C-alpha positions, 0 to 999 in steps of 0.5 A, spaced: 859 148 651 855 143 648 848 144 647 843 138 645 836 138 644 832 132 648 825 130 649 822 126 655 825 119 656 831 121 652 838 121 654 845 123 653 851 119 655 857 122 658 864 118 658 862 110 659 858 110 665 854 116 666 847 117 663 843 123 664 835 122 662 830 127 661 825 125 666 819 130 666 818 137 663 813 142 666 813 149 664 820 152 664 822 146 669 826 140 667 827 134 671 833 130 670 835 123 672 842 122 673 845 115 673 853 115 675 857 110 679 857 112 686 864 114 686 862 120 682 859 126 686 853 129 683 851 135 686 846 141 684 851 147 682 849 151 688 850 145 693 857 144 689 859 152 690 857 151 698 861 145 699 867 149 695 866 155 700 866 151 706 872 147 704 876 153 702 874 156 709 876 149 713 882 150 709 884 157 712 882 154 719 888 154 724 888 147 727 893 149 733 888 154 735 882 152 740 878 157 738 878 155 730 879 162 728 882 163 721 890 164 720 893 170 719 
């Protein structure tokens, strides 16, 4: 993992087209601004993990079962 120090209004660039800027720092919280192309999904980790869990659950559903119970 790359660890960088940044101050308010400073940025990092990821690849050619993603910019992460430190917007605000209050106590132990940091607000980030993320400028990325619309085709690049950006989620908080807990949201990303929830999406992954839901996708896994949906992939295990039997589309031929009208009750939508999981495959055995």
